[in-house]
C-alpha positions as CSV (number, residue, x, y, z in Angstrom):
1,M,-1.9,16.8,22.7
2,P,-3.0,15.0,25.9
3,H,-1.2,11.8,25.1
4,L,2.0,13.4,24.0
5,Y,4.2,11.8,26.7
6,N,2.4,8.5,27.1
7,P,4.6,5.5,26.4
8,F,3.6,3.4,23.4
9,F,1.1,6.1,22.1
10,T,1.4,6.7,18.4
11,K,-0.8,7.6,15.4
12,K,1.7,6.2,13.0
13,K,1.5,2.8,11.3
14,Y,5.1,2.0,12.3
15,G,7.0,3.0,15.4
16,T,6.8,2.3,19.1
17,G,5.6,5.7,20.5
18,L,8.5,5.7,23.0
19,G,10.3,8.8,21.7
20,L,8.9,11.6,23.7
21,S,8.3,9.6,26.9
22,Q,12.0,8.7,26.9
23,V,13.1,12.2,26.2
24,L,11.0,13.5,29.0
25,K,12.5,11.0,31.5
26,I,16.1,11.9,30.5
27,V,15.4,15.7,30.7
28,E,13.8,15.2,34.2
29,V,16.7,13.1,35.5
30,H,19.0,16.0,34.6
31,Q,16.6,18.5,36.2
32,G,15.8,20.2,32.9
33,K,12.7,21.4,31.1
34,L,11.0,20.1,27.9
35,E,8.6,22.5,26.1
36,I,6.6,21.6,23.0
37,I,4.5,24.2,21.2
38,S,2.5,23.1,18.2
39,E,0.4,25.2,15.9
40,K,-1.7,23.5,13.3
41,G,-0.6,24.5,9.8
42,K,2.5,26.2,11.2
43,G,4.6,23.5,12.7
44,T,6.0,22.3,16.0
45,K,8.7,23.9,18.2
46,V,10.6,21.7,20.7
47,C,12.8,23.3,23.3
48,V,15.0,21.3,25.7
49,T,16.6,23.3,28.5
50,L,19.3,21.6,30.7
51,P,21.1,23.2,33.6
52,C,24.7,24.1,33.2
53,N,27.0,22.9,36.0
54,K,29.9,25.3,36.6
C-alpha cells in the first residue's frame, strides 16, 4: 500500500482519492495516530487514536 496516503490516488472509476490523505492531515494536526492494517482475503482494520485533553 505505498500510495495509500497520496492525494488524488485511486483505483476506482469514480472518486477523487482524497479521503485518506485528508484523514491523515486531520489526525496529525490533532497529534494523533492513524494505523491501517490490511490482509488480503480478510479485510482492513483502521484505527484512529487521538489524545484526550483533561
